[in-house]
C-alpha positions as a Markdown table, in Angstrom:
| # | Residue | x | y | z |
|---|---|---|---|---|
| 1 | Met | 266.1 | 160.2 | 131.5 |
| 2 | Arg | 264.5 | 157.7 | 129.1 |
| 3 | Ser | 267.7 | 157.6 | 127.1 |
| 4 | Ile | 269.7 | 156.8 | 130.2 |
| 5 | Cys | 267.3 | 154.0 | 131.0 |
| 6 | Ala | 267.4 | 152.7 | 127.5 |
| 7 | Leu | 271.2 | 152.7 | 127.5 |
| 8 | Cys | 271.3 | 150.9 | 130.8 |
| 9 | Met | 268.8 | 148.3 | 129.5 |
| 10 | Leu | 270.9 | 147.8 | 126.3 |
| 11 | Ala | 274.0 | 147.3 | 128.4 |
| 12 | Phe | 272.2 | 144.9 | 130.6 |
| 13 | Leu | 270.9 | 142.9 | 127.7 |
| 14 | Thr | 274.3 | 142.9 | 126.0 |
| 15 | Thr | 275.9 | 141.5 | 129.2 |
| 16 | Ile | 273.3 | 138.8 | 129.4 |
| 17 | Ala | 273.8 | 137.8 | 125.8 |
| 18 | Ala | 277.6 | 137.7 | 126.2 |
| 19 | Asn | 277.2 | 135.5 | 129.3 |
| 20 | Ala | 274.8 | 133.2 | 127.5 |
| 21 | Gln | 277.4 | 132.7 | 124.7 |
| 22 | Glu | 280.2 | 132.0 | 127.2 |
| 23 | Thr | 278.2 | 129.4 | 129.2 |
| 24 | Ser | 277.1 | 127.6 | 126.1 |
| 25 | Ala | 280.7 | 127.1 | 124.9 |
| 26 | Pro | 282.0 | 123.6 | 125.8 |
| 27 | Pro | 284.8 | 123.6 | 128.4 |
| 28 | Arg | 288.4 | 123.4 | 127.0 |
| 29 | Ile | 290.1 | 120.1 | 127.1 |
| 30 | Ser | 292.9 | 121.6 | 129.2 |
| 31 | Asp | 290.4 | 122.7 | 131.8 |
| 32 | Ile | 288.7 | 119.3 | 131.9 |
| 33 | Met | 292.1 | 117.6 | 132.3 |
| 34 | Ala | 293.1 | 119.9 | 135.1 |
| 35 | Arg | 289.9 | 118.9 | 137.0 |
| 36 | Gln | 290.6 | 115.2 | 136.1 |
| 37 | Gln | 294.1 | 115.5 | 137.6 |
| 38 | Met | 292.6 | 116.9 | 140.8 |
| 39 | Arg | 290.1 | 114.0 | 140.9 |
| 40 | His | 292.9 | 111.5 | 140.2 |
| 41 | Ile | 294.9 | 112.8 | 143.2 |
| 42 | Lys | 291.8 | 112.8 | 145.5 |
| 43 | Leu | 290.9 | 109.3 | 144.4 |
| 44 | Trp | 294.3 | 108.0 | 145.3 |
| 45 | Phe | 294.3 | 109.5 | 148.7 |
| 46 | Ala | 290.7 | 108.5 | 149.5 |
| 47 | Gly | 291.5 | 104.9 | 148.4 |
| 48 | Arg | 294.7 | 104.7 | 150.4 |
| 49 | Gly | 293.0 | 106.2 | 153.4 |
| 50 | Gly | 290.2 | 103.6 | 153.2 |
| 51 | Asn | 287.6 | 106.3 | 152.7 |
| 52 | Trp | 285.6 | 104.2 | 150.2 |
| 53 | Ala | 282.6 | 106.6 | 150.1 |
| 54 | Leu | 285.0 | 109.5 | 149.0 |
| 55 | Ala | 286.8 | 107.2 | 146.6 |
| 56 | Asp | 283.4 | 106.3 | 145.0 |
| 57 | Tyr | 282.5 | 109.9 | 144.8 |
| 58 | Glu | 285.8 | 110.9 | 143.1 |
| 59 | Met | 285.5 | 107.9 | 140.7 |
| 60 | Asp | 282.0 | 109.2 | 139.7 |
| 61 | Ala | 283.5 | 112.6 | 139.1 |
| 62 | Leu | 286.3 | 111.2 | 137.0 |
| 63 | Lys | 283.8 | 109.3 | 134.9 |
| 64 | Asp | 281.8 | 112.5 | 134.4 |
| 65 | Gly | 285.0 | 114.3 | 133.3 |
| 66 | Phe | 285.8 | 111.5 | 130.9 |
| 67 | Asp | 282.3 | 111.8 | 129.4 |
| 68 | Asp | 283.0 | 115.5 | 128.8 |
| 69 | Val | 286.2 | 114.5 | 127.0 |
| 70 | Asn | 284.3 | 112.0 | 124.9 |
| 71 | Gln | 281.8 | 114.6 | 123.9 |
| 72 | Gln | 284.6 | 116.7 | 122.5 |
| 73 | Phe | 286.6 | 114.0 | 120.8 |
| 74 | Gly | 283.8 | 111.7 | 119.8 |
| 75 | Gly | 284.4 | 108.0 | 119.3 |
| 76 | Asp | 285.7 | 105.7 | 122.0 |
| 77 | Thr | 289.2 | 107.0 | 122.6 |
| 78 | Val | 288.7 | 107.4 | 126.3 |
| 79 | Ala | 286.9 | 104.1 | 126.7 |
| 80 | Lys | 289.7 | 102.2 | 125.0 |
| 81 | Ser | 292.3 | 103.8 | 127.2 |
| 82 | Val | 290.6 | 103.8 | 130.6 |
| 83 | Gly | 287.4 | 101.8 | 130.3 |
| 84 | Ala | 288.7 | 98.6 | 131.8 |
| 85 | Pro | 290.7 | 100.3 | 134.5 |
| 86 | Ile | 287.7 | 102.3 | 135.6 |
| 87 | Ser | 285.7 | 99.1 | 136.0 |
| 88 | Ala | 288.6 | 97.6 | 138.0 |
| 89 | Val | 288.8 | 100.7 | 140.3 |
| 90 | Glu | 285.0 | 100.6 | 140.9 |
| 91 | Lys | 285.2 | 96.9 | 141.8 |
| 92 | Ala | 288.0 | 97.5 | 144.2 |
| 93 | Ile | 286.2 | 100.4 | 145.8 |
| 94 | Glu | 283.0 | 98.3 | 146.2 |
| 95 | Ala | 285.0 | 95.4 | 147.7 |
| 96 | Lys | 286.9 | 97.9 | 149.9 |
| 97 | Asp | 290.1 | 96.1 | 148.9 |
| 98 | Arg | 293.2 | 98.4 | 149.1 |
| 99 | Ala | 295.5 | 96.0 | 147.3 |
| 100 | Ala | 293.1 | 95.7 | 144.4 |
| 101 | Phe | 292.5 | 99.4 | 144.5 |
| 102 | Thr | 296.3 | 100.1 | 144.2 |
| 103 | Ser | 296.7 | 97.8 | 141.3 |
| 104 | Ala | 293.6 | 99.2 | 139.5 |
| 105 | Phe | 294.6 | 102.8 | 140.2 |
| 106 | Asp | 298.0 | 102.1 | 138.6 |
| 107 | Lys | 296.3 | 100.7 | 135.6 |
| 108 | Leu | 294.0 | 103.7 | 135.4 |
| 109 | Thr | 297.0 | 105.9 | 135.5 |
| 110 | Ala | 298.8 | 103.9 | 132.7 |
| 111 | Gly | 295.6 | 104.2 | 130.7 |
| 112 | Cys | 295.6 | 108.0 | 131.1 |
| 113 | Asn | 299.2 | 108.1 | 129.8 |
| 114 | Ser | 298.4 | 105.8 | 126.9 |
| 115 | Cys | 295.6 | 108.2 | 125.9 |
| 116 | His | 298.0 | 111.1 | 126.1 |
| 117 | Leu | 300.4 | 109.3 | 123.9 |
| 118 | Leu | 297.6 | 108.4 | 121.4 |
| 119 | Leu | 296.5 | 112.1 | 121.3 |
| 120 | Asp | 300.1 | 113.4 | 120.7 |
| 121 | His | 300.4 | 114.6 | 124.3 |
| 122 | Ala | 303.1 | 112.1 | 125.5 |
| 123 | Phe | 304.8 | 115.0 | 127.3 |
| 124 | Ile | 301.9 | 114.8 | 129.8 |
| 125 | Val | 302.8 | 111.9 | 132.1 |
| 126 | Ile | 300.6 | 111.2 | 135.1 |
| 127 | Arg | 301.8 | 109.1 | 138.0 |
| 128 | Arg | 300.7 | 108.0 | 141.5 |
| 129 | Pro | 300.6 | 111.1 | 143.7 |
| 130 | Thr | 303.2 | 111.4 | 146.4 |
| 131 | Leu | 302.0 | 114.6 | 148.1 |
| 132 | Leu | 298.6 | 115.6 | 149.2 |
| 133 | Pro | 297.9 | 119.2 | 148.0 |
| 134 | Tyr | 294.6 | 119.3 | 149.8 |
| 135 | Ser | 295.6 | 119.9 | 153.4 |
| 136 | Asp | 292.2 | 121.2 | 154.3 |
| 137 | Gln | 290.4 | 117.9 | 153.6 |
| 138 | Leu | 290.5 | 114.6 | 155.6 |
| 139 | Phe | 290.9 | 111.5 | 153.4 |
| 140 | Ala | 290.9 | 108.8 | 156.0 |
| 141 | Thr | 287.5 | 107.3 | 157.0 |
| 142 | Gln | 286.0 | 109.2 | 159.9 |
| 143 | Lys | 284.4 | 107.2 | 162.7 |
C-alpha cells in the first residue's frame, strides 16, 4: 500500500514539475502574433462601431502583446514600427474621432507590415479587416 502511495505521490510531483516548466517558458512569437491579429480585428470593429471603451480595451491588449514581443526580441524593433501609430490610435480613441481612428488604424497596420518585412516575414501581410469573425460579440456602442 505504501509503495502505491509513493508511486502516486511521485507521479503527482512529476506532473507538477512538468507543468511548472511549461508555464515558465515564454510564449512563442507565432502564438503572440495570433492573439495580436485577433486584437487588431476587434480594435477595427470597435472603432468603426464607435464603441470607444472596447477600442481602448483592445488597444491596451495590443500594447501588452507588443510588450511580450519586445521581451523576446529585445531592442526597440516594435516601437520603431508601431510606436507612433499606437499613439495616434490612442488619441483618436480618446477624441472619439472615427476619421482619425481610421487613418491611425491604417498606419498601425502599415507599421505591422513594416515590422514583418524587417524581420524577414514579408509573406505575412495584415490589412484592414473586412469580415467580423466574432458574431457572438456586439461591437457598436450599447445604450
